N, C-alpha and C positions, 0 to 999 in steps of 0.2 A: 883343783879342778878346775879343767878348761870348759873353756865356752867357745863358740862361734857366734860372739855380737857385733862387731865390728868386719872390716876388712883387714884390719892388722894384727889380729888375736893371732891367724895363723903365722907364725914366725916365717921373716925372709929365706932363714936356711931351710924349712920343711917344703918350700915352694916346689923344687923340682921332685920330689918322691911322692907326693900330692898327686900332681900332674901325670906323673909316670903311672902310680896306681889307678888313675881314673883313667888311664889309656888302654891300660892293662884288663880292668872291669870291663869296659864299654869288648872290647876286642874278643873276653869270653866270654860274654855276656851268655847263658845257656849251653854253654858248655864244660866251665869248671865253676862250682856258686863257692859263695866265700859264707864263713862260720864267725864273722867276726861278731855279729849280736849273736849268736846262739845262745839260748836260755834267757835273752832278755825282752821286755817290754820297754817301747817306748810312746809315748805318746805325740800326739799330733793336733795341738789346740790352737782353734782357729774363730781369730776376732772375724774375719773380710773372707766372703768370699773366694774362691781360687778353685784352676783347673788346671794347671802343671804342675803349682805346690804339692796341692793336697796328694797328688797320683801320685808324684814323682818321689816326694816323700815316700809314702804309700810302704808303694813296689820297691821300693829303693831298701826298704828295715827288712821286707817279707826278702829279697835277694840275698840277705846281710845275715837270715837266719834267725832274724827277731822276728816279734810279732808286735805289730802296729795297733793301735788303736785310737781313732778319732772321736775329738772332742771338741764340740762347739758350743762356747763361750755361755751364747744364752742357753744350754742347758745344763749348766756348772752353778753352784754355790754361786761364785764370785758375780754374776748377774744378778744376786739379791743383796749383794752388800757384802761378802767373804772377804776377807783380804788379800789381797796379792799374798802377803807374808805366810798367813794361814794356807791358804790353798796349795803353795809352793813346798811347802813341809809335809801336807799332807800325802800330796803328788809324787815328792821321794822316797816315802815309804813304799808306793808301789811301782813306780817306773825304773826306769834305768836313763832316759834319759827323754827329755820335751823340745819340742820342737815347736814354736808359735809366730804366729801370724799374726801382728796388732796392727794397733794406731800407733799408741804413744809410745816411744823407743822407750820412754823410763822403764815401760812397763818391765823388760825383759833384764832390764837392769835389774828392778827389783827380786825377780824370779831367779838369777845369776845368786843374790845375795844372799837371799832369806834360803833357797836349797840345796839340795846337797848332789843333785845331778847336774849334767851336763846339760845346758840349754844354750838352745839356734836360734838365730834370728832366719827365720823363713818370711821375712819382710817386716817392715815398719814405716812409717810415716818416713821417717830420718833416710833410712839403710835397705838396702836389698843385697847382702852382699852373698846369697846365691846367685845371685843371678848374675851378679858380677864377674865370680868364680867361673862360671861355666861358660858364659860370653871368652874373656879371655882364653878357656881352656880351647873352644871352639877354634878362635884365630889363632892359636899357638899351634895345634894340629894343621892348621895350612901353611903356615909357613914355617912349619919346623925342618930344619934340616941334620941330619947328623944323630938325631935322637934329644936334642936338645930344643925339650919344647919353651922353657923358661928366657934362653938365651934367644930366642927369635923373637920374643916381644919386646925387647930392647930399642927404645926409639921410636918404636912405632908412634905413630900420630892418629887417634880417635878423635872425632871431630861429633858432638850431640848437639840436638838443634829444638830449639822449642824450649817449654817449660825447663829450664836448666836450676831447676830450685829443688826439683822433683826428687824423690828418695834413689833413683838408677842415677841421678846426675852426679848425687852426690856420692854414690859409692862409685861408681868413674871419678872421683876424684881423688876418693881415698885409694881407692884398687887398684886404678891407673899406676899411680908414683910408686906403690908397692910391689909393681911388677915392670916398674924403669919402663913404662911408656907415658909418651907426652900426650896430656888431654887437653881441649879446644873447645869452649863453650856456648853458642850464638842462641843469644832470645832475647826479647825486646827488654825494654825500660820494666823493671817492677818485676822480671822472672828470673833474674840472677842468683847465685848462690845466696842463700841468707848465710846470716851471722854464725850461726850454731855447727855448720859443714866448714866454716872460715877457720873458725877455733880448733875443729878436731883437726883440719887437715894444717892448720898450726902449728899444732902437739905431734903432729907426726911427721913434720917436713914435707909434705905434700905441696907441690905447684899446679897452677892452673891457668889456664889463659881464659877470658872473658869476654865477649866481642856483641854486639847489637849487629854485623855484619855475616851474612848466614855464606854467603861467596867468600869470603877471608877466612871461616872455621874449614871450610870445604875444602881450599888451594891444599894438595898433596895428599891428603889426607888419606890414610892405609884404609880404613872403617868411617862411615859413616853411619850414625844410630840416632833414631829417635825414642821416645815414649807417646801414652797417652795424652794428651793432652788435659782431659778433664778423670782425674783420679776418682774412689773413692772417698767422698766425703768435701767433693769439689762442688757436685751438682750443679748446685744453687745459681756457682759463677761460668755456666758454661758458654750464654751468649758472647759475652765479653770475652772471655780466655778464646772461641774459638775467633773471636774478630783477631785480637791483638795479635796471637799466635799464626795467623795465616801464613805470614812474609816467610814463617820460616818451617812451612813443608817440605818434606823431601821430595823433589822432582828429580827427574830425570837428567835435567841440566846442571842440576845440584850436584847429582850422583856422578856426573861427567865429568867436573872439575876435579873430583879426587883423582888420584895417581888409576890409573887403567888396569890394574889389578886391584881395587879396592874393594870389600863389601859393604853390603848395605847390613844392618842390625836393628832388631827389634822383639824388646821384650816381651810383646804380644799381652792381649789381645790388641791385634791392629784395627784402626778404623779406615778404611780405603777413601782416600778422596778428603781426609783430613788433613791429619799429621805426615801423613806417606801416599804418594798418589798410588793406582791400582798397576801402573807403567813399571815401577820400579821395584814392585810386591811380586810382580812377574818375571824381571829379569835376575837372568842367572847368575848375579853375583848379589843377589839378596841370598842369604844364609839362616833365614828365622827356625825354620823347623830344625836344622842343625841344632841352632843356639836351644831349641824345646827338647830334643830330644838328651842333650849332653848333662842336662838337670838332673837325670837319672844318676847318667856316671860320677859326675863330678861329686854330688849331692853323698854319694855311698862312699867316695873316699874321705869327703870331710867325717862322714859318722865315723867310718873306720878310724880315721885320727884321732877323734875324740873319746873314742872305747878304748884305745889302746892307754895300757899301764905305763 
């Protein structure tokens, strides 16, 4: 049984095929349909609020010929104490796959272990692999020459700023290495990558560099990336977080330290004037909405990969 819980679940020798398929799905959308999920029903289980993830997966399942059904965790018996194992076994009798957006990463692992259908990590507090794959694809389609999407990524430097202990930063640590990229993270003391992701990085052979100097991270980068500073569940820490992280906001001056053709990226939603200035968001080097669109195409390719026998 194939699952997509972490960036390394799709083997390196399948990445080129996956990205090539995502590119074709993007190009052919609205003209040539896919029947990869025909006759299948996929559940979308949400413990957290969502815009891009919810819509892109719902549309993606439908465009692959399947039927999506959205499930809010608060509406299920699991919110009243039914075990994850029992829920996974029951849903496996109804569904052909399950996409989950949750808090604790171990919940995804429990669903995968107890159930008998593919499980997709649509975000956990530890990792956001669908976002990472979409981001990397967005860069690859800009840098690609001669059709080699994966080769275009080799050796490229991505610099991540702010809370480098967040799930998207963690995904860059694992995923950047998986795609042959250099990952540098810049943040204040106390916001460096945590022990869980360091253990996963060691296990997978991933390497990264962490610095407290944002200018050092930005110099020579091919892409600058940031995420929100107050994630869901961190609202009580907002005042302290904003003050501590302020020196790591992505500004025009920071972007100008990168390569002349570098891009700015953000997984959204963005907060202008907090983790990034409005000037950067308005800059032609900002590709945040291309990232958002590519969630649809890349996730469709991932769903096809999972559904393939």
